[in-house]
N, CA, C and O atoms as a Tripos MOL2 file, in Angstrom:
@<TRIPOS>MOLECULE
protein
  308   307    77     0     0
PROTEIN
NO_CHARGES

@<TRIPOS>ATOM
      1 N         -18.2800  -50.1800   21.1430 N.3       1 MET1
      2 CA        -18.1830  -50.7100   19.8370 C.3       1 MET1
      3 C         -16.8890  -50.2000   19.1420 C.2       1 MET1
      4 O         -16.6410  -48.9950   19.1060 O.2       1 MET1
      5 N         -16.0950  -51.1000   18.6110 N.am      2 SER2
      6 CA        -14.8020  -50.7500   17.9980 C.3       2 SER2
      7 C         -15.1170  -50.1590   16.6370 C.2       2 SER2
      8 O         -16.1690  -50.4000   16.0460 O.2       2 SER2
      9 N         -14.1880  -49.3980   16.1820 N.am      3 ILE3
     10 CA        -14.2880  -48.7650   14.8980 C.3       3 ILE3
     11 C         -14.6120  -49.7680   13.7220 C.2       3 ILE3
     12 O         -15.4900  -49.5180   12.8970 O.2       3 ILE3
     13 N         -13.9380  -50.7860   13.6990 N.am      4 ASN4
     14 CA        -14.2780  -51.8310   12.7040 C.3       4 ASN4
     15 C         -15.7320  -52.3700   12.8200 C.2       4 ASN4
     16 O         -16.3830  -52.6620   11.8170 O.2       4 ASN4
     17 N         -16.1690  -52.4800   13.9670 N.am      5 SER5
     18 CA        -17.6670  -52.8410   14.1530 C.3       5 SER5
     19 C         -18.5060  -51.8250   13.7060 C.2       5 SER5
     20 O         -19.5610  -52.1430   13.1560 O.2       5 SER5
     21 N         -18.1990  -50.6060   13.8570 N.am      6 THR6
     22 CA        -18.8750  -49.5010   13.4170 C.3       6 THR6
     23 C         -18.9510  -49.4630   11.8720 C.2       6 THR6
     24 O         -20.0150  -49.2910   11.2760 O.2       6 THR6
     25 N         -17.7250  -49.6380   11.2420 N.am      7 ILE7
     26 CA        -17.6450  -49.7120    9.8850 C.3       7 ILE7
     27 C         -18.4280  -50.8590    9.2410 C.2       7 ILE7
     28 O         -19.0820  -50.7320    8.2060 O.2       7 ILE7
     29 N         -18.3010  -52.0150    9.9610 N.am      8 ASN8
     30 CA        -19.1530  -53.1950    9.4320 C.3       8 ASN8
     31 C         -20.5900  -52.9590    9.4620 C.2       8 ASN8
     32 O         -21.2910  -53.4270    8.5650 O.2       8 ASN8
     33 N         -21.0960  -52.2740   10.4140 N.am      9 ALA9
     34 CA        -22.5190  -51.9450   10.5500 C.3       9 ALA9
     35 C         -23.0060  -51.1030    9.4290 C.2       9 ALA9
     36 O         -24.0590  -51.3270    8.8330 O.2       9 ALA9
     37 N         -22.1210  -50.0370    9.1430 N.am     10 LEU10
     38 CA        -22.4950  -49.1600    8.1070 C.3      10 LEU10
     39 C         -22.4650  -49.8070    6.7170 C.2      10 LEU10
     40 O         -23.3180  -49.5540    5.8660 O.2      10 LEU10
     41 N         -21.4370  -50.6580    6.5240 N.am     11 ILE11
     42 CA        -21.3830  -51.3190    5.2740 C.3      11 ILE11
     43 C         -22.5770  -52.3800    5.1250 C.2      11 ILE11
     44 O         -23.1250  -52.5650    4.0390 O.2      11 ILE11
     45 N         -22.9110  -53.0060    6.2000 N.am     12 ALA12
     46 CA        -23.9580  -53.9130    6.0750 C.3      12 ALA12
     47 C         -25.2300  -53.2330    5.7930 C.2      12 ALA12
     48 O         -26.0650  -53.7890    5.0800 O.2      12 ALA12
     49 N         -25.4460  -52.0410    6.3130 N.am     13 ASP13
     50 CA        -26.6530  -51.3570    6.0570 C.3      13 ASP13
     51 C         -26.7150  -50.8190    4.5620 C.2      13 ASP13
     52 O         -27.7550  -50.8490    3.9030 O.2      13 ASP13
     53 N         -25.6310  -50.3740    4.1350 N.am     14 VAL14
     54 CA        -25.5330  -49.8220    2.6540 C.3      14 VAL14
     55 C         -25.7120  -50.9570    1.7330 C.2      14 VAL14
     56 O         -26.4640  -50.8520    0.7640 O.2      14 VAL14
     57 N         -25.0500  -52.0520    1.9900 N.am     15 LEU15
     58 CA        -25.1020  -53.2240    1.0590 C.3      15 LEU15
     59 C         -26.2440  -54.2850    1.2760 C.2      15 LEU15
     60 O         -26.3550  -55.3060    0.5970 O.2      15 LEU15
     61 N         -27.0140  -53.9470    2.2290 N.am     16 ASN16
     62 CA        -28.2100  -54.7930    2.5510 C.3      16 ASN16
     63 C         -27.7020  -56.2450    2.9300 C.2      16 ASN16
     64 O         -28.1800  -57.2640    2.4320 O.2      16 ASN16
     65 N         -26.7340  -56.2300    3.8160 N.am     17 LEU17
     66 CA        -26.2120  -57.5390    4.2210 C.3      17 LEU17
     67 C         -26.4510  -57.7020    5.8050 C.2      17 LEU17
     68 O         -26.8510  -56.7540    6.4800 O.2      17 LEU17
     69 N         -26.2120  -58.8190    6.2850 N.am     18 ASN18
     70 CA        -26.1670  -59.0030    7.7540 C.3      18 ASN18
     71 C         -24.8020  -58.6770    8.1760 C.2      18 ASN18
     72 O         -23.8770  -58.9060    7.3970 O.2      18 ASN18
     73 N         -24.5700  -58.1390    9.3910 N.am     19 GLU19
     74 CA        -23.2830  -57.6800    9.8540 C.3      19 GLU19
     75 C         -22.2490  -58.8320    9.8710 C.2      19 GLU19
     76 O         -21.0590  -58.6530    9.6090 O.2      19 GLU19
     77 N         -22.7800  -60.0080   10.1930 N.am     20 ASP20
     78 CA        -21.7900  -61.1690   10.1370 C.3      20 ASP20
     79 C         -21.2940  -61.5510    8.7200 C.2      20 ASP20
     80 O         -20.3600  -62.3470    8.6230 O.2      20 ASP20
     81 N         -21.8340  -61.0600    7.6940 N.am     21 GLU21
     82 CA        -21.4070  -61.2670    6.3490 C.3      21 GLU21
     83 C         -20.2480  -60.3040    5.9070 C.2      21 GLU21
     84 O         -19.5640  -60.5300    4.9080 O.2      21 GLU21
     85 N         -20.0730  -59.1840    6.7450 N.am     22 VAL22
     86 CA        -19.0720  -58.3070    6.4030 C.3      22 VAL22
     87 C         -17.7090  -58.6860    7.0700 C.2      22 VAL22
     88 O         -17.6270  -58.8900    8.2810 O.2      22 VAL22
     89 N         -16.6670  -58.7690    6.2390 N.am     23 ASN23
     90 CA        -15.3910  -59.0780    6.7110 C.3      23 ASN23
     91 C         -14.4230  -58.2980    5.8470 C.2      23 ASN23
     92 O         -14.8360  -57.6030    4.9190 O.2      23 ASN23
     93 N         -13.0670  -58.4130    6.1610 N.am     24 GLY24
     94 CA        -12.0900  -57.5690    5.5220 C.3      24 GLY24
     95 C         -11.8630  -57.9700    3.9910 C.2      24 GLY24
     96 O         -11.3140  -57.1870    3.2160 O.2      24 GLY24
     97 N         -12.2570  -59.0670    3.6500 N.am     25 GLU25
     98 CA        -12.1050  -59.4890    2.1830 C.3      25 GLU25
     99 C         -13.2800  -59.1510    1.3350 C.2      25 GLU25
    100 O         -13.2150  -59.3090    0.1160 O.2      25 GLU25
    101 N         -14.4450  -58.6530    1.9670 N.am     26 LEU26
    102 CA        -15.5060  -58.2340    1.1500 C.3      26 LEU26
    103 C         -15.1170  -57.1180    0.2040 C.2      26 LEU26
    104 O         -14.4070  -56.1850    0.5790 O.2      26 LEU26
    105 N         -15.6100  -57.2290   -1.0730 N.am     27 SER27
    106 CA        -15.1140  -56.2790   -2.1550 C.3      27 SER27
    107 C         -16.2030  -56.2480   -3.2330 C.2      27 SER27
    108 O         -17.0820  -57.1110   -3.2390 O.2      27 SER27
    109 N         -16.1610  -55.3190   -4.0970 N.am     28 PRO28
    110 CA        -17.1220  -55.2080   -5.2000 C.3      28 PRO28
    111 C         -17.1100  -56.4540   -6.1350 C.2      28 PRO28
    112 O         -18.0660  -56.7520   -6.8500 O.2      28 PRO28
    113 N         -15.9170  -57.1710   -6.0670 N.am     29 GLU29
    114 CA        -15.8790  -58.4270   -7.0060 C.3      29 GLU29
    115 C         -16.5920  -59.5620   -6.3590 C.2      29 GLU29
    116 O         -16.9320  -60.4940   -7.0890 O.2      29 GLU29
    117 N         -16.8740  -59.6110   -5.0480 N.am     30 ASN30
    118 CA        -17.5380  -60.6380   -4.4350 C.3      30 ASN30
    119 C         -18.8970  -60.2450   -3.7700 C.2      30 ASN30
    120 O         -19.4660  -61.0430   -3.0250 O.2      30 ASN30
    121 N         -19.3680  -59.1200   -4.0190 N.am     31 THR31
    122 CA        -20.5070  -58.6130   -3.4350 C.3      31 THR31
    123 C         -21.5360  -57.9570   -4.5330 C.2      31 THR31
    124 O         -21.2410  -56.9400   -5.1610 O.2      31 THR31
    125 N         -22.5730  -58.5400   -4.6650 N.am     32 GLU32
    126 CA        -23.6260  -58.1760   -5.7140 C.3      32 GLU32
    127 C         -23.8900  -56.5790   -5.5840 C.2      32 GLU32
    128 O         -23.7580  -55.8780   -6.5870 O.2      32 GLU32
    129 N         -24.2280  -56.0670   -4.4580 N.am     33 TYR33
    130 CA        -24.6890  -54.7990   -4.3620 C.3      33 TYR33
    131 C         -23.5930  -53.6610   -4.2220 C.2      33 TYR33
    132 O         -23.9400  -52.4980   -4.0170 O.2      33 TYR33
    133 N         -22.3050  -54.0160   -4.3360 N.am     34 TRP34
    134 CA        -21.3110  -52.9400   -4.1630 C.3      34 TRP34
    135 C         -20.9720  -52.5820   -5.5520 C.2      34 TRP34
    136 O         -20.2120  -53.2160   -6.2840 O.2      34 TRP34
    137 N         -21.6950  -51.3620   -5.8780 N.am     35 ASP35
    138 CA        -21.4180  -50.7690   -7.1040 C.3      35 ASP35
    139 C         -20.9260  -49.3700   -6.8260 C.2      35 ASP35
    140 O         -20.6650  -49.0500   -5.6670 O.2      35 ASP35
    141 N         -20.7780  -48.4800   -7.8700 N.am     36 SER36
    142 CA        -20.1260  -47.2170   -7.6860 C.3      36 SER36
    143 C         -21.0150  -46.3710   -6.7230 C.2      36 SER36
    144 O         -20.4550  -45.6810   -5.8720 O.2      36 SER36
    145 N         -22.4090  -46.3940   -6.8200 N.am     37 MET37
    146 CA        -23.2070  -45.7150   -5.9850 C.3      37 MET37
    147 C         -23.1120  -46.1640   -4.5430 C.2      37 MET37
    148 O         -23.1650  -45.3590   -3.6130 O.2      37 MET37
    149 N         -22.9740  -47.4370   -4.3830 N.am     38 ALA38
    150 CA        -22.9600  -47.9510   -2.8490 C.3      38 ALA38
    151 C         -21.6030  -47.6310   -2.3570 C.2      38 ALA38
    152 O         -21.4610  -47.4180   -1.1530 O.2      38 ALA38
    153 N         -20.4980  -47.5680   -3.2280 N.am     39 HIS39
    154 CA        -19.1390  -47.1880   -2.8010 C.3      39 HIS39
    155 C         -19.2010  -45.7240   -2.1870 C.2      39 HIS39
    156 O         -18.6670  -45.4660   -1.1080 O.2      39 HIS39
    157 N         -19.8560  -44.8220   -2.9100 N.am     40 LEU40
    158 CA        -19.9590  -43.4620   -2.4550 C.3      40 LEU40
    159 C         -20.9000  -43.2920   -1.3200 C.2      40 LEU40
    160 O         -20.6950  -42.4010   -0.4960 O.2      40 LEU40
    161 N         -21.8680  -44.0490   -1.2270 N.am     41 THR41
    162 CA        -22.7670  -44.0650   -0.0140 C.3      41 THR41
    163 C         -22.0230  -44.5230    1.1580 C.2      41 THR41
    164 O         -22.1510  -43.9100    2.2180 O.2      41 THR41
    165 N         -21.2090  -45.6070    1.0650 N.am     42 MET42
    166 CA        -20.4150  -46.0510    2.1350 C.3      42 MET42
    167 C         -19.4110  -45.0780    2.6240 C.2      42 MET42
    168 O         -19.2400  -44.8690    3.8250 O.2      42 MET42
    169 N         -18.7610  -44.4960    1.7030 N.am     43 VAL43
    170 CA        -17.7000  -43.4260    1.9970 C.3      43 VAL43
    171 C         -18.2800  -42.3380    2.8020 C.2      43 VAL43
    172 O         -17.7520  -41.9930    3.8590 O.2      43 VAL43
    173 N         -19.4310  -41.7410    2.3060 N.am     44 THR44
    174 CA        -20.1650  -40.6990    2.9470 C.3      44 THR44
    175 C         -20.6700  -41.0530    4.4320 C.2      44 THR44
    176 O         -20.5940  -40.2210    5.3350 O.2      44 THR44
    177 N         -21.1350  -42.2040    4.6030 N.am     45 ALA45
    178 CA        -21.6160  -42.7690    5.8850 C.3      45 ALA45
    179 C         -20.4670  -42.8660    6.7930 C.2      45 ALA45
    180 O         -20.5650  -42.4240    7.9380 O.2      45 ALA45
    181 N         -19.3030  -43.4540    6.3370 N.am     46 ILE46
    182 CA        -18.1230  -43.5690    7.2410 C.3      46 ILE46
    183 C         -17.5910  -42.2570    7.5660 C.2      46 ILE46
    184 O         -17.1570  -42.0500    8.7000 O.2      46 ILE46
    185 N         -17.5830  -41.2580    6.5840 N.am     47 GLU47
    186 CA        -16.9970  -39.9570    6.9410 C.3      47 GLU47
    187 C         -17.7890  -39.3610    8.0770 C.2      47 GLU47
    188 O         -17.2330  -38.8520    9.0510 O.2      47 GLU47
    189 N         -19.1990  -39.4410    7.9250 N.am     48 GLU48
    190 CA        -20.0720  -38.7870    8.9690 C.3      48 GLU48
    191 C         -20.0670  -39.5680   10.2740 C.2      48 GLU48
    192 O         -20.1190  -38.9550   11.3410 O.2      48 GLU48
    193 N         -20.0100  -40.8280   10.2380 N.am     49 GLU49
    194 CA        -20.0580  -41.5780   11.4950 C.3      49 GLU49
    195 C         -18.7690  -41.4960   12.2150 C.2      49 GLU49
    196 O         -18.7780  -41.4380   13.4450 O.2      49 GLU49
    197 N         -17.6070  -41.4870   11.5160 N.am     50 CYS50
    198 CA        -16.2700  -41.5700   12.0590 C.3      50 CYS50
    199 C         -15.7110  -40.1870   12.1550 C.2      50 CYS50
    200 O         -14.6110  -40.0440   12.6900 O.2      50 CYS50
    201 N         -16.3260  -39.2150   11.7140 N.am     51 ASP51
    202 CA        -15.8970  -37.8330   11.7650 C.3      51 ASP51
    203 C         -14.5360  -37.6780   11.0970 C.2      51 ASP51
    204 O         -13.6360  -37.0550   11.6620 O.2      51 ASP51
    205 N         -14.3720  -38.2570    9.8580 N.am     52 VAL52
    206 CA        -13.0820  -38.1680    9.1210 C.3      52 VAL52
    207 C         -13.5410  -37.6250    7.6540 C.2      52 VAL52
    208 O         -14.6930  -37.6640    7.2220 O.2      52 VAL52
    209 N         -12.4620  -37.1380    7.0170 N.am     53 LYS53
    210 CA        -12.6380  -36.7100    5.5670 C.3      53 LYS53
    211 C         -11.6430  -37.4220    4.7760 C.2      53 LYS53
    212 O         -10.4370  -37.2250    4.9220 O.2      53 LYS53
    213 N         -12.1400  -38.2550    3.9320 N.am     54 LEU54
    214 CA        -11.3010  -39.1000    3.0300 C.3      54 LEU54
    215 C         -10.9520  -38.2840    1.8230 C.2      54 LEU54
    216 O         -11.8050  -37.5610    1.3080 O.2      54 LEU54
    217 N          -9.6990  -38.3710    1.3370 N.am     55 THR55
    218 CA         -9.2910  -37.7090    0.0280 C.3      55 THR55
    219 C          -9.7900  -38.5680   -1.1090 C.2      55 THR55
    220 O         -10.2030  -39.7150   -0.9390 O.2      55 THR55
    221 N          -9.7310  -37.9420   -2.3030 N.am     56 MET56
    222 CA        -10.1140  -38.7380   -3.4640 C.3      56 MET56
    223 C          -9.2070  -39.9590   -3.7250 C.2      56 MET56
    224 O          -9.6550  -40.9750   -4.2570 O.2      56 MET56
    225 N          -8.0210  -39.8470   -3.3680 N.am     57 ASN57
    226 CA         -7.0520  -40.9760   -3.4900 C.3      57 ASN57
    227 C          -7.3860  -42.0730   -2.5890 C.2      57 ASN57
    228 O          -7.1980  -43.2380   -2.9380 O.2      57 ASN57
    229 N          -7.9290  -41.7320   -1.3120 N.am     58 ASP58
    230 CA         -8.4160  -42.6160   -0.2900 C.3      58 ASP58
    231 C          -9.5870  -43.3610   -1.0280 C.2      58 ASP58
    232 O          -9.5520  -44.5820   -1.1770 O.2      58 ASP58
    233 N         -10.5410  -42.6480   -1.4480 N.am     59 VAL59
    234 CA        -11.7240  -43.2500   -1.9630 C.3      59 VAL59
    235 C         -11.4700  -44.1510   -3.1620 C.2      59 VAL59
    236 O         -12.0730  -45.2170   -3.2820 O.2      59 VAL59
    237 N         -10.6180  -43.7410   -4.0110 N.am     60 GLN60
    238 CA        -10.2830  -44.5890   -5.1960 C.3      60 GLN60
    239 C          -9.4060  -45.8190   -4.8820 C.2      60 GLN60
    240 O          -9.3530  -46.7810   -5.6470 O.2      60 GLN60
    241 N          -8.7320  -45.7490   -3.7450 N.am     61 SER61
    242 CA         -7.9130  -46.8550   -3.3210 C.3      61 SER61
    243 C          -8.5950  -47.9310   -2.6490 C.2      61 SER61
    244 O          -7.9810  -48.9700   -2.4080 O.2      61 SER61
    245 N          -9.9270  -47.7720   -2.2870 N.am     62 ILE62
    246 CA        -10.7140  -48.7670   -1.6550 C.3      62 ILE62
    247 C         -11.0160  -49.9710   -2.5510 C.2      62 ILE62
    248 O         -11.7920  -49.8470   -3.4980 O.2      62 ILE62
    249 N         -10.4770  -51.0160   -2.3000 N.am     63 LYS63
    250 CA        -10.7570  -52.2380   -3.1770 C.3      63 LYS63
    251 C         -11.4720  -53.3260   -2.3210 C.2      63 LYS63
    252 O         -12.0590  -54.2440   -2.8930 O.2      63 LYS63
    253 N         -11.4340  -53.2370   -0.8850 N.am     64 CYS64
    254 CA        -12.0900  -54.1770   -0.0600 C.3      64 CYS64
    255 C         -12.2370  -53.4430    1.3950 C.2      64 CYS64
    256 O         -11.7330  -52.3620    1.7000 O.2      64 CYS64
    257 N         -12.9120  -54.1440    2.0820 N.am     65 VAL65
    258 CA        -13.1890  -53.5970    3.4660 C.3      65 VAL65
    259 C         -11.9750  -53.4560    4.2830 C.2      65 VAL65
    260 O         -11.9050  -52.5220    5.0810 O.2      65 VAL65
    261 N         -10.9080  -54.3910    4.1430 N.am     66 ASP66
    262 CA         -9.6860  -54.1600    4.8570 C.3      66 ASP66
    263 C          -9.1350  -52.7020    4.4940 C.2      66 ASP66
    264 O          -8.6510  -51.9610    5.3500 O.2      66 ASP66
    265 N          -9.2550  -52.3630    3.1500 N.am     67 ASP67
    266 CA         -8.7430  -51.0090    2.8810 C.3      67 ASP67
    267 C          -9.4290  -49.8790    3.6330 C.2      67 ASP67
    268 O          -8.8080  -48.8820    4.0020 O.2      67 ASP67
    269 N         -10.6970  -50.0590    3.8450 N.am     68 ILE68
    270 CA        -11.5540  -49.1170    4.5390 C.3      68 ILE68
    271 C         -11.0000  -49.0020    6.0270 C.2      68 ILE68
    272 O         -10.8570  -47.9140    6.5860 O.2      68 ILE68
    273 N         -10.7140  -50.1750    6.5900 N.am     69 TYR69
    274 CA        -10.3360  -50.2730    8.0180 C.3      69 TYR69
    275 C          -9.0470  -49.4850    8.0460 C.2      69 TYR69
    276 O          -8.9480  -48.5560    8.8470 O.2      69 TYR69
    277 N          -8.0840  -49.7760    7.2580 N.am     70 GLN70
    278 CA         -6.7040  -49.1150    7.2260 C.3      70 GLN70
    279 C          -6.8090  -47.5800    7.0170 C.2      70 GLN70
    280 O          -6.1420  -46.8380    7.7390 O.2      70 GLN70
    281 N          -7.5660  -47.1120    6.1220 N.am     71 ILE71
    282 CA         -7.7070  -45.6940    5.7350 C.3      71 ILE71
    283 C          -8.3140  -44.9400    6.9870 C.2      71 ILE71
    284 O          -7.8320  -43.8930    7.4200 O.2      71 ILE71
    285 N          -9.4280  -45.5770    7.5300 N.am     72 VAL72
    286 CA         -9.9910  -44.9060    8.6740 C.3      72 VAL72
    287 C          -9.0840  -44.8600    9.9010 C.2      72 VAL72
    288 O          -9.0140  -43.8400   10.5860 O.2      72 VAL72
    289 N          -8.3980  -45.9540   10.1740 N.am     73 GLN73
    290 CA         -7.4010  -45.9930   11.1900 C.3      73 GLN73
    291 C          -6.3300  -44.9630   11.1350 C.2      73 GLN73
    292 O          -5.8580  -44.4410   12.1450 O.2      73 GLN73
    293 N          -5.9490  -44.6790    9.8700 N.am     74 LYS74
    294 CA         -4.9650  -43.6830    9.6250 C.3      74 LYS74
    295 C          -5.3640  -42.2980   10.1220 C.2      74 LYS74
    296 O          -4.5390  -41.5460   10.6400 O.2      74 LYS74
    297 N          -6.6710  -41.9700    9.9520 N.am     75 TYR75
    298 CA         -7.2100  -40.6500   10.3550 C.3      75 TYR75
    299 C          -7.5350  -40.6570   11.8150 C.2      75 TYR75
    300 O          -7.5320  -39.5780   12.4090 O.2      75 TYR75
    301 N          -7.8190  -41.7800   12.4650 N.am     76 MET76
    302 CA         -8.1430  -41.8410   13.8840 C.3      76 MET76
    303 C          -6.9950  -41.8870   14.6870 C.2      76 MET76
    304 O          -7.1110  -41.7130   15.9000 O.2      76 MET76
    305 N          -5.8470  -42.1080   14.1500 N.am     77 ALA77
    306 CA         -4.5620  -42.2280   14.9690 C.3      77 ALA77
    307 C          -4.1310  -40.8700   15.5340 C.2      77 ALA77
    308 O          -3.1130  -40.7820   16.2200 O.2      77 ALA77
@<TRIPOS>BOND
     1     1     2 1
     2     2     3 1
     3     3     4 2
     4     3     5 am
     5     5     6 1
     6     6     7 1
     7     7     8 2
     8     7     9 am
     9     9    10 1
    10    10    11 1
    11    11    12 2
    12    11    13 am
    13    13    14 1
    14    14    15 1
    15    15    16 2
    16    15    17 am
    17    17    18 1
    18    18    19 1
    19    19    20 2
    20    19    21 am
    21    21    22 1
    22    22    23 1
    23    23    24 2
    24    23    25 am
    25    25    26 1
    26    26    27 1
    27    27    28 2
    28    27    29 am
    29    29    30 1
    30    30    31 1
    31    31    32 2
    32    31    33 am
    33    33    34 1
    34    34    35 1
    35    35    36 2
    36    35    37 am
    37    37    38 1
    38    38    39 1
    39    39    40 2
    40    39    41 am
    41    41    42 1
    42    42    43 1
    43    43    44 2
    44    43    45 am
    45    45    46 1
    46    46    47 1
    47    47    48 2
    48    47    49 am
    49    49    50 1
    50    50    51 1
    51    51    52 2
    52    51    53 am
    53    53    54 1
    54    54    55 1
    55    55    56 2
    56    55    57 am
    57    57    58 1
    58    58    59 1
    59    59    60 2
    60    59    61 am
    61    61    62 1
    62    62    63 1
    63    63    64 2
    64    63    65 am
    65    65    66 1
    66    66    67 1
    67    67    68 2
    68    67    69 am
    69    69    70 1
    70    70    71 1
    71    71    72 2
    72    71    73 am
    73    73    74 1
    74    74    75 1
    75    75    76 2
    76    75    77 am
    77    77    78 1
    78    78    79 1
    79    79    80 2
    80    79    81 am
    81    81    82 1
    82    82    83 1
    83    83    84 2
    84    83    85 am
    85    85    86 1
    86    86    87 1
    87    87    88 2
    88    87    89 am
    89    89    90 1
    90    90    91 1
    91    91    92 2
    92    91    93 am
    93    93    94 1
    94    94    95 1
    95    95    96 2
    96    95    97 am
    97    97    98 1
    98    98    99 1
    99    99   100 2
   100    99   101 am
   101   101   102 1
   102   102   103 1
   103   103   104 2
   104   103   105 am
   105   105   106 1
   106   106   107 1
   107   107   108 2
   108   107   109 am
   109   109   110 1
   110   110   111 1
   111   111   112 2
   112   111   113 am
   113   113   114 1
   114   114   115 1
   115   115   116 2
   116   115   117 am
   117   117   118 1
   118   118   119 1
   119   119   120 2
   120   119   121 am
   121   121   122 1
   122   122   123 1
   123   123   124 2
   124   123   125 am
   125   125   126 1
   126   126   127 1
   127   127   128 2
   128   127   129 am
   129   129   130 1
   130   130   131 1
   131   131   132 2
   132   131   133 am
   133   133   134 1
   134   134   135 1
   135   135   136 2
   136   135   137 am
   137   137   138 1
   138   138   139 1
   139   139   140 2
   140   139   141 am
   141   141   142 1
   142   142   143 1
   143   143   144 2
   144   143   145 am
   145   145   146 1
   146   146   147 1
   147   147   148 2
   148   147   149 am
   149   149   150 1
   150   150   151 1
   151   151   152 2
   152   151   153 am
   153   153   154 1
   154   154   155 1
   155   155   156 2
   156   155   157 am
   157   157   158 1
   158   158   159 1
   159   159   160 2
   160   159   161 am
   161   161   162 1
   162   162   163 1
   163   163   164 2
   164   163   165 am
   165   165   166 1
   166   166   167 1
   167   167   168 2
   168   167   169 am
   169   169   170 1
   170   170   171 1
   171   171   172 2
   172   171   173 am
   173   173   174 1
   174   174   175 1
   175   175   176 2
   176   175   177 am
   177   177   178 1
   178   178   179 1
   179   179   180 2
   180   179   181 am
   181   181   182 1
   182   182   183 1
   183   183   184 2
   184   183   185 am
   185   185   186 1
   186   186   187 1
   187   187   188 2
   188   187   189 am
   189   189   190 1
   190   190   191 1
   191   191   192 2
   192   191   193 am
   193   193   194 1
   194   194   195 1
   195   195   196 2
   196   195   197 am
   197   197   198 1
   198   198   199 1
   199   199   200 2
   200   199   201 am
   201   201   202 1
   202   202   203 1
   203   203   204 2
   204   203   205 am
   205   205   206 1
   206   206   207 1
   207   207   208 2
   208   207   209 am
   209   209   210 1
   210   210   211 1
   211   211   212 2
   212   211   213 am
   213   213   214 1
   214   214   215 1
   215   215   216 2
   216   215   217 am
   217   217   218 1
   218   218   219 1
   219   219   220 2
   220   219   221 am
   221   221   222 1
   222   222   223 1
   223   223   224 2
   224   223   225 am
   225   225   226 1
   226   226   227 1
   227   227   228 2
   228   227   229 am
   229   229   230 1
   230   230   231 1
   231   231   232 2
   232   231   233 am
   233   233   234 1
   234   234   235 1
   235   235   236 2
   236   235   237 am
   237   237   238 1
   238   238   239 1
   239   239   240 2
   240   239   241 am
   241   241   242 1
   242   242   243 1
   243   243   244 2
   244   243   245 am
   245   245   246 1
   246   246   247 1
   247   247   248 2
   248   247   249 am
   249   249   250 1
   250   250   251 1
   251   251   252 2
   252   251   253 am
   253   253   254 1
   254   254   255 1
   255   255   256 2
   256   255   257 am
   257   257   258 1
   258   258   259 1
   259   259   260 2
   260   259   261 am
   261   261   262 1
   262   262   263 1
   263   263   264 2
   264   263   265 am
   265   265   266 1
   266   266   267 1
   267   267   268 2
   268   267   269 am
   269   269   270 1
   270   270   271 1
   271   271   272 2
   272   271   273 am
   273   273   274 1
   274   274   275 1
   275   275   276 2
   276   275   277 am
   277   277   278 1
   278   278   279 1
   279   279   280 2
   280   279   281 am
   281   281   282 1
   282   282   283 1
   283   283   284 2
   284   283   285 am
   285   285   286 1
   286   286   287 1
   287   287   288 2
   288   287   289 am
   289   289   290 1
   290   290   291 1
   291   291   292 2
   292   291   293 am
   293   293   294 1
   294   294   295 1
   295   295   296 2
   296   295   297 am
   297   297   298 1
   298   298   299 1
   299   299   300 2
   300   299   301 am
   301   301   302 1
   302   302   303 1
   303   303   304 2
   304   303   305 am
   305   305   306 1
   306   306   307 1
   307   307   308 2
@<TRIPOS>SUBSTRUCTURE
     1 MET1         2 RESIDUE 1 A MET
     2 SER2         6 RESIDUE 1 A SER
     3 ILE3        10 RESIDUE 1 A ILE
     4 ASN4        14 RESIDUE 1 A ASN
     5 SER5        18 RESIDUE 1 A SER
     6 THR6        22 RESIDUE 1 A THR
     7 ILE7        26 RESIDUE 1 A ILE
     8 ASN8        30 RESIDUE 1 A ASN
     9 ALA9        34 RESIDUE 1 A ALA
    10 LEU10       38 RESIDUE 1 A LEU
    11 ILE11       42 RESIDUE 1 A ILE
    12 ALA12       46 RESIDUE 1 A ALA
    13 ASP13       50 RESIDUE 1 A ASP
    14 VAL14       54 RESIDUE 1 A VAL
    15 LEU15       58 RESIDUE 1 A LEU
    16 ASN16       62 RESIDUE 1 A ASN
    17 LEU17       66 RESIDUE 1 A LEU
    18 ASN18       70 RESIDUE 1 A ASN
    19 GLU19       74 RESIDUE 1 A GLU
    20 ASP20       78 RESIDUE 1 A ASP
    21 GLU21       82 RESIDUE 1 A GLU
    22 VAL22       86 RESIDUE 1 A VAL
    23 ASN23       90 RESIDUE 1 A ASN
    24 GLY24       94 RESIDUE 1 A GLY
    25 GLU25       98 RESIDUE 1 A GLU
    26 LEU26      102 RESIDUE 1 A LEU
    27 SER27      106 RESIDUE 1 A SER
    28 PRO28      110 RESIDUE 1 A PRO
    29 GLU29      114 RESIDUE 1 A GLU
    30 ASN30      118 RESIDUE 1 A ASN
    31 THR31      122 RESIDUE 1 A THR
    32 GLU32      126 RESIDUE 1 A GLU
    33 TYR33      130 RESIDUE 1 A TYR
    34 TRP34      134 RESIDUE 1 A TRP
    35 ASP35      138 RESIDUE 1 A ASP
    36 SER36      142 RESIDUE 1 A SER
    37 MET37      146 RESIDUE 1 A MET
    38 ALA38      150 RESIDUE 1 A ALA
    39 HIS39      154 RESIDUE 1 A HIS
    40 LEU40      158 RESIDUE 1 A LEU
    41 THR41      162 RESIDUE 1 A THR
    42 MET42      166 RESIDUE 1 A MET
    43 VAL43      170 RESIDUE 1 A VAL
    44 THR44      174 RESIDUE 1 A THR
    45 ALA45      178 RESIDUE 1 A ALA
    46 ILE46      182 RESIDUE 1 A ILE
    47 GLU47      186 RESIDUE 1 A GLU
    48 GLU48      190 RESIDUE 1 A GLU
    49 GLU49      194 RESIDUE 1 A GLU
    50 CYS50      198 RESIDUE 1 A CYS
    51 ASP51      202 RESIDUE 1 A ASP
    52 VAL52      206 RESIDUE 1 A VAL
    53 LYS53      210 RESIDUE 1 A LYS
    54 LEU54      214 RESIDUE 1 A LEU
    55 THR55      218 RESIDUE 1 A THR
    56 MET56      222 RESIDUE 1 A MET
    57 ASN57      226 RESIDUE 1 A ASN
    58 ASP58      230 RESIDUE 1 A ASP
    59 VAL59      234 RESIDUE 1 A VAL
    60 GLN60      238 RESIDUE 1 A GLN
    61 SER61      242 RESIDUE 1 A SER
    62 ILE62      246 RESIDUE 1 A ILE
    63 LYS63      250 RESIDUE 1 A LYS
    64 CYS64      254 RESIDUE 1 A CYS
    65 VAL65      258 RESIDUE 1 A VAL
    66 ASP66      262 RESIDUE 1 A ASP
    67 ASP67      266 RESIDUE 1 A ASP
    68 ILE68      270 RESIDUE 1 A ILE
    69 TYR69      274 RESIDUE 1 A TYR
    70 GLN70      278 RESIDUE 1 A GLN
    71 ILE71      282 RESIDUE 1 A ILE
    72 VAL72      286 RESIDUE 1 A VAL
    73 GLN73      290 RESIDUE 1 A GLN
    74 LYS74      294 RESIDUE 1 A LYS
    75 TYR75      298 RESIDUE 1 A TYR
    76 MET76      302 RESIDUE 1 A MET
    77 ALA77      306 RESIDUE 1 A ALA
């Protein structure tokens, strides 16, 4: 499973979506359940699953799923 697929699965679980509904453009603006609590839950799940530690700047810079992909890739490289 690719890292993006893993991230998609985590996001789908947190936001109560089907995995096929998760794409790079998904954001709080177009997703009913992506609120501040879900945002922090996603970050925690991603940190645990991907064995990375995001900075506060990373967390605050996440505006869509594409941002999550890019941030995690930065730490996985």
